[in-house]
C-alpha positions as CSV (number, residue, x, y, z in Angstrom):
1,M,-19.8,-57.5,-54.6
2,R,-19.0,-54.9,-57.3
3,A,-22.7,-54.1,-57.6
4,R,-22.8,-53.0,-54.0
5,R,-19.7,-50.8,-54.1
6,P,-21.4,-47.7,-55.4
7,L,-24.0,-47.9,-52.6
8,A,-21.3,-48.2,-50.0
9,W,-19.5,-45.1,-51.3
10,L,-22.8,-43.2,-51.4
11,L,-23.4,-44.1,-47.7
12,L,-19.9,-42.9,-46.8
13,A,-20.3,-39.7,-48.7
14,L,-23.6,-39.0,-46.9
15,A,-22.2,-39.9,-43.5
16,A,-19.1,-37.7,-43.7
17,P,-20.8,-34.3,-43.6
18,L,-23.1,-35.5,-40.7
19,A,-20.0,-36.7,-38.7
20,A,-18.3,-33.4,-39.3
21,A,-21.4,-31.5,-38.2
22,C,-21.8,-33.5,-35.0
23,G,-18.1,-33.4,-34.1
24,G,-16.2,-36.6,-34.1
25,P,-13.3,-37.8,-31.9
26,G,-10.8,-35.0,-31.5
27,D,-13.1,-32.4,-33.0
28,P,-13.0,-29.3,-30.8
29,R,-16.5,-28.4,-31.8
30,G,-19.6,-29.3,-29.8
31,P,-22.8,-30.7,-31.2
32,D,-23.9,-27.2,-32.1
33,G,-20.7,-26.5,-34.0
34,S,-19.5,-24.1,-31.3
35,G,-15.9,-23.7,-30.2
36,G,-14.3,-26.0,-27.7
37,G,-12.2,-25.2,-24.7
38,T,-12.2,-25.8,-21.0
39,T,-14.9,-24.9,-18.5
40,L,-13.7,-24.5,-14.9
41,T,-16.2,-24.7,-12.0
42,V,-15.0,-22.9,-8.9
43,L,-16.6,-23.3,-5.5
44,A,-15.9,-20.1,-3.6
45,A,-16.8,-18.5,-0.3
46,S,-19.7,-16.1,-0.6
47,S,-17.6,-13.1,0.5
48,L,-15.6,-13.5,-2.7
49,T,-18.7,-13.0,-4.9
50,D,-18.0,-9.6,-6.3
51,V,-14.2,-9.8,-6.8
52,F,-14.3,-13.3,-8.3
53,E,-16.8,-12.2,-10.9
54,E,-14.1,-9.8,-12.1
55,A,-11.3,-12.2,-11.6
56,G,-13.1,-14.8,-13.7
57,A,-13.5,-12.4,-16.6
58,A,-9.9,-11.4,-16.4
59,Y,-8.7,-15.0,-16.4
60,E,-10.9,-15.9,-19.4
61,E,-9.5,-12.9,-21.3
62,A,-5.9,-14.0,-20.4
63,R,-6.4,-17.6,-21.4
64,G,-8.8,-17.3,-24.3
65,D,-10.1,-20.9,-24.3
66,V,-11.3,-21.2,-20.7
67,T,-14.7,-20.4,-19.3
68,V,-15.0,-19.9,-15.5
69,T,-18.2,-20.5,-13.7
70,F,-18.6,-19.9,-9.9
71,S,-20.8,-21.4,-7.2
72,F,-20.8,-19.2,-4.1
73,A,-21.9,-20.3,-0.7
74,G,-20.7,-20.5,2.9
75,S,-17.4,-22.4,3.2
76,Q,-19.0,-25.1,5.2
77,E,-21.6,-25.7,2.5
78,L,-18.9,-25.8,-0.2
79,A,-16.9,-28.4,1.8
80,A,-20.0,-30.6,2.1
81,Q,-20.5,-30.4,-1.6
82,V,-16.9,-31.5,-2.1
83,R,-17.4,-34.5,0.2
84,Q,-20.6,-35.4,-1.7
85,G,-18.7,-35.4,-5.0
86,V,-20.4,-32.4,-6.6
87,P,-18.5,-31.8,-10.0
88,A,-16.1,-28.9,-9.5
89,D,-12.5,-28.1,-10.2
90,V,-11.3,-25.5,-7.7
91,L,-12.2,-24.8,-4.0
92,V,-11.7,-21.4,-2.3
93,T,-12.7,-21.1,1.4
94,A,-12.7,-18.3,3.9
95,D,-10.6,-20.1,6.4
96,T,-7.9,-22.7,6.6
97,S,-9.7,-25.1,8.9
98,T,-12.5,-25.7,6.4
99,M,-10.0,-26.3,3.7
100,E,-8.1,-28.7,5.9
101,S,-11.3,-30.7,6.6
102,V,-11.4,-31.7,2.9
103,S,-7.6,-32.2,2.5
104,G,-8.2,-35.7,1.1
105,F,-10.0,-34.2,-1.9
106,T,-7.7,-31.4,-2.9
107,G,-4.2,-30.5,-4.0
108,E,-1.9,-28.3,-2.0
109,P,-3.8,-25.1,-0.9
110,V,-2.3,-21.6,-1.1
111,V,-3.6,-18.6,0.7
112,I,-4.6,-15.9,-1.8
113,A,-6.0,-13.2,0.4
114,R,-6.9,-12.1,3.9
115,N,-9.8,-10.1,5.4
116,E,-10.9,-8.5,8.6
117,L,-14.2,-8.1,10.4
118,V,-16.3,-4.9,10.7
119,I,-19.7,-4.2,12.3
120,V,-22.4,-3.1,9.8
121,T,-25.6,-1.3,10.6
122,P,-28.4,0.2,8.5
123,P,-27.5,3.6,7.0
124,G,-26.8,6.2,9.6
125,N,-26.3,3.6,12.4
126,P,-29.7,4.4,14.1
127,A,-28.9,2.1,17.1
128,G,-25.7,4.0,17.8
129,V,-23.4,1.0,17.7
130,S,-19.8,2.0,18.2
131,S,-18.0,-1.1,19.4
132,L,-18.2,-4.9,19.9
133,A,-19.4,-4.3,23.4
134,D,-22.5,-2.6,22.0
135,L,-23.5,-5.8,20.3
136,A,-24.7,-7.1,23.7
137,G,-26.9,-4.1,24.2
138,P,-30.5,-4.8,25.4
139,G,-33.1,-4.7,22.6
140,L,-30.4,-4.6,19.9
141,R,-31.4,-6.8,16.9
142,L,-28.2,-8.6,16.2
143,V,-27.5,-11.0,13.3
144,L,-24.3,-13.2,13.1
145,A,-23.1,-15.9,10.8
146,A,-23.7,-19.4,12.3
147,P,-20.8,-21.0,14.2
148,E,-20.0,-23.5,11.4
149,V,-19.5,-20.6,9.0
150,P,-15.9,-19.1,9.0
151,A,-17.3,-15.5,9.6
152,G,-19.3,-16.9,12.5
153,R,-16.2,-18.5,14.1
154,Y,-14.2,-15.3,13.6
155,G,-16.9,-13.2,15.0
156,A,-17.3,-15.5,18.1
157,Q,-13.6,-15.3,18.6
158,A,-13.5,-11.5,18.5
159,L,-16.5,-11.3,20.9
160,R,-14.8,-13.7,23.4
161,R,-11.7,-11.6,23.4
162,Q,-13.7,-8.7,24.6
163,G,-15.8,-10.7,27.0
164,V,-18.9,-9.8,25.1
165,E,-21.9,-12.1,25.6
166,A,-23.9,-11.2,22.5
167,R,-27.2,-13.0,21.9
168,P,-28.0,-12.9,18.2
169,D,-31.6,-12.8,17.0
170,S,-30.6,-15.1,14.1
171,L,-27.6,-17.1,12.9
172,E,-27.1,-17.1,9.1
173,P,-25.6,-19.7,6.7
174,S,-23.2,-17.2,5.1
175,V,-21.7,-13.8,5.7
176,R,-23.6,-12.4,2.7
177,A,-26.9,-13.5,4.4
178,V,-25.8,-11.5,7.5
179,L,-25.2,-8.5,5.2
180,S,-28.5,-8.9,3.5
181,K,-30.5,-8.8,6.7
182,V,-28.8,-5.6,7.8
183,R,-29.3,-4.0,4.3
184,L,-33.0,-4.9,4.4
185,G,-33.4,-3.3,7.9
186,E,-34.2,-6.6,9.5
187,A,-31.3,-6.2,12.0
188,D,-29.7,-3.3,13.8
189,A,-26.2,-4.7,13.5
190,G,-24.1,-7.6,12.2
191,L,-20.6,-8.8,11.9
192,V,-19.2,-9.2,8.3
193,Y,-16.0,-8.9,6.5
194,A,-14.6,-5.4,5.6
195,T,-15.0,-6.3,1.9
196,D,-18.7,-7.1,2.3
197,A,-19.3,-3.7,3.9
198,A,-17.3,-2.0,1.1
199,A,-19.3,-3.9,-1.6
200,A,-22.6,-2.8,0.0
201,G,-21.6,0.9,-0.3
202,D,-24.2,3.4,1.1
203,D,-26.7,0.6,1.9
204,V,-24.9,0.1,5.2
205,T,-22.8,2.0,7.7
206,A,-19.5,0.3,8.7
207,V,-18.1,0.5,12.2
208,A,-14.5,-0.4,12.4
209,V,-13.2,-3.1,14.8
210,P,-9.8,-2.0,16.3
211,A,-6.9,-4.2,15.1
212,A,-6.2,-5.4,18.7
213,D,-9.8,-6.8,18.9
214,N,-10.1,-8.0,15.3
215,V,-9.6,-11.4,13.8
216,T,-7.9,-11.9,10.4
217,A,-9.5,-14.3,7.9
218,A,-7.4,-16.3,5.5
219,Y,-8.6,-17.5,2.1
220,P,-6.9,-20.7,0.8
221,A,-7.5,-21.9,-2.7
222,A,-6.8,-25.5,-4.0
223,P,-7.5,-27.6,-7.1
224,L,-9.8,-30.5,-6.5
225,D,-8.7,-34.0,-7.2
226,T,-11.8,-34.6,-9.2
227,A,-11.2,-31.7,-11.6
228,Q,-12.1,-32.5,-15.2
229,D,-9.0,-30.7,-16.4
230,P,-6.4,-31.0,-13.6
231,A,-3.8,-28.8,-15.4
232,A,-6.4,-26.0,-15.9
233,A,-7.5,-26.2,-12.2
234,R,-3.9,-25.9,-11.1
235,D,-3.3,-23.0,-13.5
236,F,-6.3,-21.1,-12.2
237,T,-5.2,-21.6,-8.6
238,R,-1.7,-20.3,-9.5
239,W,-3.2,-17.4,-11.4
240,L,-5.0,-16.3,-8.2
241,T,-1.6,-15.7,-6.6
242,G,-0.4,-13.6,-9.6
243,D,-0.2,-9.8,-10.1
244,E,-3.5,-9.4,-11.9
245,A,-5.5,-11.3,-9.3
246,R,-3.7,-9.6,-6.4
247,R,-4.5,-6.2,-7.9
248,L,-8.2,-7.1,-8.1
249,L,-8.3,-8.5,-4.6
250,R,-6.5,-5.4,-3.2
251,D,-8.8,-3.0,-5.0
252,A,-11.8,-4.9,-3.5
253,G,-10.4,-4.3,0.0
254,F,-8.8,-7.6,0.7
255,L,-5.5,-7.8,2.4
256,L,-2.7,-9.6,0.6
257,P,-0.9,-12.6,2.2
């Protein structure tokens, strides 16, 4: 047995550096020796794309050891992903009904922002659209979000209030898809959120919808029950209600709850 002892010690000595390089149990480094920390995956409504990119960077700076990644899509698509078990930590939708439809998969939601509808047209408004009623005009190429999309439901509600029977040329899977078609000149008008029009800048002309005719969108956020780090998911959700996030949302044109 004594003759084998030096060989055993030699094997241990060779194994120790290898284990340290690969990262053993409790070692915060990954296989490449990089730093550890938490990665949060946030499923968010497409209308939050611009402001959440800023919010994610601000949160990472505030926390230091957290990386935030986003997956943006129509709220109905995000809800379907949650039901299918797509790995994610936080869900933010553009309406409360979609969030309620996945209540069995989330923690308690909190409304972080609100929004309103505007009409967008190509620059200069060549079709002369000035009101919701004009969206039913003959020959107008109109694009709306699909009925299952929050922006589509809000838009349909606003049109019904005015008794407008609009016939869209296409129904899109997200509000950003509506905006894209108008920006590309593939439509004469569309209904999007005020923040989408603001983000598009001079690429579109925005036509305001009077408050009496408008519909206010609510954006609830909630941690998902399947979050890899539940405490981090709850922390990010709370952070979205704090001063820094509220400032970013307000600057992007969102209304605060």
